[in-house]
Structures are given as structure tokens and as C-alpha cells.
C-alpha positions in Angstrom: 123.2 99.1 -74.2 122.7 96.0 -72.3 125.1 95.4 -69.6 126.6 92.0 -68.4 126.0 92.1 -64.7 126.0 89.3 -62.0 122.5 90.5 -61.0 120.9 89.9 -64.3 123.1 86.9 -65.6 123.5 83.5 -64.3 125.9 82.5 -67.2 128.2 84.5 -69.6 129.1 82.8 -72.5 132.4 83.5 -74.5 132.1 82.8 -78.1 135.8 82.1 -78.3 138.3 82.2 -81.2 142.0 81.7 -81.5 144.4 83.5 -79.3 144.9 84.4 -75.5 142.2 86.7 -75.3 139.3 84.5 -74.5 141.5 83.0 -71.9 142.1 86.2 -70.1 138.4 87.3 -70.4 137.3 84.0 -68.9 139.5 84.3 -65.9 138.3 87.9 -65.4 134.8 87.1 -65.8 135.0 84.2 -63.3 136.5 86.6 -60.8 133.6 88.8 -61.2 131.4 86.0 -60.2 130.1 84.7 -63.7 129.6 81.3 -64.7 131.6 81.2 -67.9 130.9 78.8 -70.7 133.4 79.1 -73.6 132.4 77.8 -76.9 134.4 77.8 -80.0 135.8 75.9 -83.0 137.5 72.6 -82.1 141.2 72.4 -82.7 141.5 76.2 -82.7 141.3 77.2 -79.0 144.1 77.7 -76.5 144.3 74.7 -74.0 144.4 77.2 -71.1 140.9 78.0 -71.7 139.8 74.6 -70.2 141.2 75.7 -66.8 140.0 79.2 -67.0 136.3 78.7 -68.0 133.8 76.7 -65.9 133.0 74.7 -68.9 134.2 74.6 -72.7 132.2 73.1 -75.5 133.4 73.0 -79.0 132.0 72.6 -82.4 133.1 72.0 -86.1 134.3 75.2 -87.7 131.8 76.5 -90.3 128.9 74.5 -88.8 126.6 77.3 -87.5 123.8 75.0 -86.7 125.8 73.0 -84.5 127.0 76.3 -82.5 123.3 77.2 -82.1 122.5 73.8 -80.8 125.2 74.0 -78.2 124.1 77.5 -77.1 120.4 76.3 -76.6 121.7 73.1 -74.8 123.5 75.5 -72.5 120.5 77.8 -72.3 122.6 80.8 -73.4 120.9 84.1 -73.4 124.0 86.4 -73.7 127.5 86.1 -75.0 130.6 87.9 -75.9 132.9 87.3 -78.7 136.5 87.1 -78.0 139.6 85.8 -80.0 140.3 85.6 -83.7 138.3 83.8 -86.2 140.8 83.5 -88.8 139.4 83.7 -92.3 142.2 81.6 -93.5 140.4 78.7 -92.2 137.7 79.1 -94.7 140.3 78.1 -97.3 141.8 75.1 -95.7 141.0 71.6 -97.0 138.1 69.7 -95.1 136.3 72.7 -94.3 132.3 71.7 -94.6 129.6 74.2 -94.3 126.4 73.0 -92.8 123.1 74.3 -94.3 122.5 77.2 -92.0 126.3 78.5 -92.6 125.5 78.2 -96.4 122.3 80.2 -96.0 124.0 82.7 -94.0 127.0 83.1 -96.6 124.6 83.7 -99.5 123.4 86.8 -97.7 126.9 88.3 -97.9 127.6 90.8 -100.4 131.3 90.3 -99.8 133.5 88.5 -97.3 135.0 91.4 -95.4 135.3 90.8 -91.6 132.7 93.3 -90.7 130.4 91.9 -93.3 130.7 88.4 -92.1 130.7 89.2 -88.3 127.5 91.4 -88.7 125.6 88.6 -90.4 126.5 86.0 -88.0 125.8 88.3 -85.0 122.4 89.2 -86.4 121.8 85.4 -87.0 122.7 84.6 -83.4 120.5 87.5 -82.0 117.7 86.4 -84.4 117.7 83.0 -82.3 117.7 85.0 -78.9 121.5 85.2 -78.3 122.3 88.8 -77.1 125.8 89.6 -78.1 127.4 92.0 -75.6 130.4 94.3 -76.4 133.4 92.9 -74.3 134.0 96.5 -73.3 130.9 96.2 -70.9 133.1 94.1 -68.8 136.8 95.1 -69.4 136.9 99.0 -69.8 140.1 99.0 -67.7 141.7 97.1 -70.4 141.6 99.9 -72.9 145.0 101.3 -74.0 145.5 104.8 -72.0 146.6 107.9 -73.9 150.4 108.7 -73.8 153.3 106.3 -73.2 152.5 103.5 -71.0 156.3 102.1 -71.0 159.5 103.6 -69.5 160.7 104.1 -73.4 159.5 107.2 -75.1 159.5 107.6 -78.9 161.7 109.9 -80.6 160.5 112.8 -82.6 161.1 110.9 -85.9 159.0 107.9 -84.6 156.3 110.3 -83.5 156.1 111.6 -87.0 155.7 108.1 -88.2 153.0 107.2 -85.5 151.0 110.3 -86.8 151.4 109.2 -90.5 150.6 105.6 -89.7 147.6 106.4 -87.8 146.1 108.2 -90.7 146.8 105.4 -93.1 145.6 102.9 -90.6 142.3 104.6 -90.3 141.6 104.8 -94.0 142.6 101.0 -94.3 140.1 100.3 -91.6 137.5 102.2 -93.4 137.8 100.0 -96.3 137.4 97.1 -93.8 141.0 95.6 -94.9 142.7 95.4 -91.5 143.5 97.4 -88.5 147.3 97.4 -88.4 149.9 99.0 -90.3 153.9 99.1 -90.1 155.6 102.1 -91.3 159.1 103.6 -91.2 160.3 107.1 -92.4 156.6 107.9 -93.5 156.5 105.0 -95.8 154.3 102.0 -95.4 156.1 98.7 -95.0 153.3 96.3 -94.5 149.5 96.3 -94.2 147.5 93.8 -92.2 144.9 91.8 -94.3 143.7 88.3 -93.8 146.8 87.1 -92.1 146.5 89.2 -88.7 148.7 91.6 -86.7 151.5 89.3 -85.7 152.2 88.1 -89.5 152.1 91.8 -90.7 154.6 92.7 -88.1 156.9 89.9 -89.2 156.5 90.9 -93.0 157.6 94.4 -92.1 160.6 92.8 -90.3 161.6 90.9 -93.6 162.1 94.4 -95.1 164.2 96.3 -92.4 164.6 96.9 -88.7 163.0 99.8 -86.7 159.4 99.8 -87.9 156.8 101.8 -86.1 153.6 99.5 -85.8 150.2 101.3 -85.5 147.0 99.5 -84.6 143.5 101.4 -84.6 140.0 100.8 -84.2 138.2 100.8 -87.5 135.8 103.9 -88.1 132.3 102.8 -87.4 133.3 99.5 -86.2 130.7 97.7 -84.0 132.2 96.9 -80.5 130.5 93.5 -80.4 133.1 92.0 -82.2 136.7 92.2 -83.6 137.9 95.0 -81.0 141.5 95.4 -81.6 143.7 93.7 -79.1 147.4 93.8 -78.3 149.4 91.7 -76.0 152.5 89.8 -75.3 152.4 88.0 -78.7 152.5 91.4 -80.3 155.5 92.4 -78.6 157.1 88.9 -79.3 156.6 89.4 -82.9 157.9 92.9 -82.8 161.1 91.6 -81.2 161.4 89.0 -84.1 160.9 91.8 -86.5 163.3 94.2 -84.8 160.4 96.7 -84.7 160.8 99.6 -82.1 157.4 101.3 -81.5 154.1 99.9 -80.9 151.4 102.7 -81.1 147.6 101.8 -80.5 144.5 103.8 -80.4 143.8 105.1 -77.0 140.5 104.2 -75.6 139.8 102.1 -78.6 142.4 99.2 -78.4 142.6 96.6 -75.7 145.9 95.8 -73.8 145.9 92.3 -72.4 148.7 91.0 -70.2 149.8 94.6 -69.9 152.3 94.1 -66.9 154.1 91.2 -68.9 153.9 93.1 -72.0 155.4 96.3 -70.8 158.2 94.6 -68.9 159.2 92.5 -72.2 158.8 95.6 -74.3 161.2 97.6 -72.1 163.8 94.9 -71.9 163.8 94.9 -75.8 163.9 98.7 -76.3 160.3 98.9 -77.5 158.1 101.9 -76.9 154.5 101.5 -76.1 152.1 104.3 -76.7 148.4 105.1 -76.9 147.4 107.8 -79.3 144.2 109.8 -80.3 143.5 111.0 -83.6 143.7 114.5 -84.8 
């Protein structure tokens, strides 16, 4: 596996999507001595990214040819994908696909996340852009096994965690989503196109006390869509009155860990990393 190291990389490009993950990745990479260029869809990126990356370039969403032009202009040879490319954007008014994007879409047997991302990754790599797994750089962000907050799940909640983990893996196998909300070994909500935070909020519309489980999809490529939780996850749980967040140990990234743990503990939320059976 190719490694992103200072010795063999003058630049590191972050193919950025929505959310805080690209912001923290850019800050971390610069701290490691990389010159960071972030490239993402205009109007979709966190404003903070401007301050954390050395340069930010934007393209119009669904303009794959424009993205490649920018990468060539910046002489990008390797990149990491970080942040959410929200499939709901595909259905918004005014989205215009360029010729390259349309040709790429025609190759798709379906529009599942992994299908889209694998085709896009292959297209970029065919133009000489090596896509590196983010874990090459941020192994220490992986969730540990066991509790990583002072609040420990109760026995009944552990039963929900085990139940939810199995169901989440099956949903992931179908490439539907990575997150599930359960209570009393019943499924309250399943993540689909809307994303983790809205899945959590939907569970909260039904009842308080949910156990949220997020996992790595079986056979998932580590080049894209690695599951991430952070402060926004806990904020959604507070709003939904959920009580446990269980993530796959060594399979899910935890960003803003210190702030996340502090906020969770202040609100009676248990945080735990779990391994499958």
C-alpha cells in the first residue's frame, strides 16, 4: 500500500466534502509537514478549511472534468478523500453534469455509495491521481476497543449494542448505510441517503434512550467513506436524547475526541468501541 510521507510527497491533496473531517485532516497533515491543497465542490465546504489548508480550490458539483483540470493545474499526484459527498445533492435543482461525469454515470450498474465512489476513484487513478487511504496518515484517530468515556453502558444497553452491531453489518453489506439506532433490540432508524446525524434525529422523534451503532461496511475500501464520528454526532444524540454511541473499534475514526468525550459525559452519553463476534 502506498504511504503518504514527507519524503516522497511535496503536496497532499484532500478531495474534500462537507463536514469537519477535511478541516481536521488538513490541520493534521500540515502539522506533519505536508503542503495541503484542498479541492472540493463550491458552496459545500466548511469555511474553516480556508485557514487550515495551504490552498483551497473549488469546482462545480457534478463537474468531474473541471475537478480533473484543477488537479492537473496543481500537479497533484496523490490525494485523500475526506468529508461527505451527499447524494442528496444529485437531486437538487440546477445540478448540471459535464460530459465526463455523464460518461462515468453511464458505467454505474446502480447508484449505491460504494459503486459511485469506486468508479470515481478508478477514473481519477486512470488520470494519474493516486488515491490514498486516510488511515495511512491518521491511524491514531481510530476508535479504541472498550469505553472511551467515563460513562459505561448498562447490561441492557450492551445487549442493544450487540444486536445493533449485527444488523448494522448486514445493512452495510447491502451498501445502504453504516449507522443504526436501536432500543430494546428493536430497530428505530436506519441510515440511508440522509446520513448519520439525521438518522439519529429520526430515532429521537420516536423515543428517548436510543443506542446508536456505527460500523465499517464489510469489504469496504479504505480509500473512501471510512466511518467518522465527532462532535456533531454527539450534538445530534443530545437533541435526540440518545444514550449510547457504539462504534467499530479500529474501524471508525473519532475526530475532535477530547471535546466529543467531554460533551458526551456532560450529557450522560456513553462512548464505546466494539469488535464483532
